[in-house]
C-alpha positions in Angstrom: 0.0 0.0 0.0 1.1 3.5 -0.8 1.4 6.2 1.9 1.7 9.9 1.3 2.7 11.8 4.5 1.3 8.9 6.5 -2.0 9.0 4.6 -2.9 5.8 2.6 -4.0 6.0 -1.0 -7.5 4.3 -0.7 -7.8 1.0 -2.5 -11.2 1.7 -4.2 -12.7 1.4 -7.6 -11.7 5.0 -8.2 -8.0 4.2 -7.9 -8.5 1.3 -10.4 -10.4 3.5 -12.8 -7.7 6.2 -12.7 -4.8 3.9 -13.3 -6.7 1.7 -15.8 -8.0 4.5 -18.0 -4.7 6.3 -18.0 -2.8 3.2 -18.9 -5.1 2.1 -21.7 -5.2 5.6 -23.2 -1.4 5.7 -23.2 -1.2 2.3 -24.8 -3.4 3.5 -27.6 -0.9 6.2 -28.4 1.8 3.5 -28.6 -0.3 1.3 -30.9 -1.1 4.3 -33.1 2.6 5.0 -33.5 3.1 1.5 -34.7 0.4 1.9 -37.3 1.5 5.5 -38.3 5.3 5.5 -37.9 5.5 9.2 -38.8 3.3 10.3 -35.9 5.0 12.5 -33.2 4.7 10.7 -29.9 6.3 13.6 -27.9 4.1 15.1 -25.3 1.7 12.1 -25.5 0.5 9.9 -22.7 -1.0 10.5 -19.2 2.2 11.8 -17.6 2.1 15.0 -19.8 -0.1 16.3 -16.9 3.2 16.8 -15.0 5.2 19.4 -16.8 8.6 18.0 -15.7 7.7 14.6 -17.1 6.2 15.6 -20.4 9.2 14.1 -22.4 9.0 10.6 -20.8 8.3 8.2 -23.6 4.9 6.6 -23.5 6.2 3.0 -23.1 8.2 4.2 -20.1 5.1 5.9 -18.8 3.4 2.5 -18.7 6.2 1.0 -16.7 6.1 3.9 -14.2 2.3 3.5 -13.9 2.8 -0.3 -13.3 5.4 0.3 -10.6 3.2 2.8 -8.7 0.2 0.5 -9.1 2.1 -2.5 -7.8 3.0 -0.5 -4.6 -0.6 0.6 -4.3 -2.0 -3.0 -4.3 0.9 -4.5 -2.2 0.4 -5.5 1.4 3.8 -4.1 2.2 3.6 -0.3 3.1 5.5 2.0 0.8 6.2 5.7 1.3 5.3 7.4 -2.0 8.2 9.1 -3.8 7.7 12.3 -5.7 7.6 10.1 -8.8 4.8 8.0 -7.3 2.9 11.2 -6.4 3.3 12.4 -10.0 1.9 9.2 -11.4 -1.1 9.3 -9.0 -1.8 12.9 -9.8 -1.5 12.4 -13.6 -3.6 9.3 -13.6 -6.4 10.9 -11.6 -6.4 14.1 -13.8 -6.3 12.1 -17.0 -9.1 9.8 -16.0 -11.2 12.8 -14.8 -10.6 14.6 -18.1 -11.7 11.6 -20.1 -14.9 11.1 -18.1 -15.8 14.8 -18.4 -14.8 15.4 -22.0 -14.9 12.1 -23.8 -17.4 9.9 -21.8 -18.1 7.8 -24.8 -14.5 6.4 -24.6 -14.9 5.1 -21.0 -16.5 1.7 -21.9 -13.8 0.8 -24.3 -11.0 1.8 -21.9 -12.5 -0.5 -19.2 -13.5 -3.3 -21.5 -11.5 -6.6 -21.1 -10.0 -5.5 -17.8 -9.8 -7.6 -14.6 -12.5 -5.6 -12.8 -16.0 -5.1 -14.0 -16.9 -1.8 -12.5 -20.5 -0.7 -12.4 -20.3 3.1 -12.7 -22.3 6.1 -13.8 -20.2 8.1 -16.3 -20.8 11.7 -15.6 -19.8 14.9 -13.8 -19.9 13.3 -10.4 -17.5 10.5 -11.4 -15.1 13.1 -13.0 -15.1 15.1 -9.7 -14.6 12.0 -7.6 -11.6 10.9 -9.7 -10.0 14.3 -9.3 -10.7 14.4 -5.6 -8.9 11.1 -5.2 -5.6 13.0 -5.4 -6.8 16.3 -4.1 -7.7 14.6 -0.8 -4.2 13.2 -0.3 -1.8 15.0 2.0 0.7 15.9 -0.7 1.8 19.5 -1.4 2.2 19.0 -5.2 6.0 19.6 -5.0 6.4 17.5 -8.2 4.7 20.3 -10.1 7.3 22.8 -9.1 10.4 20.9 -10.2 10.2 22.1 -13.8 10.7 25.7 -12.6 14.0 24.7 -11.1 15.5 24.0 -14.5 15.7 27.7 -15.6 17.0 29.0 -12.3 20.6 29.8 -11.4 22.1 27.2 -9.1 22.0 29.4 -6.0 18.4 30.4 -6.5 17.4 26.8 -7.2 19.0 25.7 -4.0 17.0 28.4 -2.1 13.8 27.1 -3.6 14.6 23.5 -2.7 15.3 24.6 0.9 12.1 26.6 1.0 10.0 23.6 0.0 12.0 21.1 2.0 13.2 19.2 -1.1 16.4 17.1 -1.0 18.3 16.1 -4.0 17.5 12.5 -3.2 13.7 13.4 -3.4 14.1 14.8 -6.9 16.5 12.2 -8.3 13.8 9.6 -9.3 12.2 12.4 -11.4 15.4 12.9 -13.3 15.9 9.1 -13.6 12.5 8.8 -15.2 13.5 11.2 -18.0 16.6 9.0 -18.8 14.7 5.7 -18.9 14.1 3.8 -22.1 14.4 0.0 -21.7 11.6 -1.7 -19.8 12.2 -4.2 -17.1 10.7 -7.7 -17.3 9.1 -7.0 -13.9 6.5 -4.8 -15.7 4.6 -8.0 -16.5 4.1 -8.8 -12.8 3.6 -5.1 -11.9 0.6 -4.8 -14.3 -1.2 -7.6 -12.6 -4.7 -6.5 -11.4 -4.7 -3.5 -13.7 -4.8 -5.5 -16.9 -5.9 -9.0 -17.6 -3.3 -11.7 -18.3 -4.3 -11.7 -22.0 -4.0 -7.9 -22.2 -0.6 -8.1 -20.6 0.6 -10.7 -23.0 -0.5 -8.6 -26.0 1.0 -5.4 -24.7 4.5 -6.7 -23.8 5.8 -6.7 -27.4 4.6 -3.0 -27.7 6.8 -2.3 -24.6 9.8 -4.3 -26.0 9.5 -7.0 -23.3 9.5 -10.8 -23.8 6.7 -12.5 -22.0 7.7 -14.7 -19.1 7.8 -18.5 -19.9 6.8 -20.6 -16.9 8.9 -23.4 -18.3 12.0 -21.3 -17.7 11.4 -20.9 -14.0 
């Protein structure tokens, strides 16, 4: 389970909907790029909601989503990193936007998933998805990091101290920008968010070979 400042991210259908819709929508960008190789995938995917992470490739966004999801559903407690907080924020905002502006897409985004959620698609659901992250005890520091990039070093350090940010807190955000290759652990981390059949179909899109039980 994920904790943010000692507050647990609730394991509810809302968290599933947020992660699920954001993940499927981002996968659709990846599939579209395979069909139309000339399409520009920059600034695509759910993590574009976080300015600092806009350049993270969509397939890496799926891995980051899976890593945060796996912590969320684990019995072991995890303290959320700024990167986890970014993923939660972006997933909730993306899902809320889809429900509010493209409600006709919701059934297809949920179809075939491991959870059959009975929901009323409308304004109330959109607000509930957004409140999922707004009700958490984070301060949105991950939204400030992009501002540091254009600051002189001394001013940047002053801002970090003002907001209580250590270099170790920010490092995972920079690491995310440098990632490209996907770990085989993504297959396990996606469990519960996508069905086994969906995971097997998506692994080639992520450049990962499916686990063969015979090799265990």
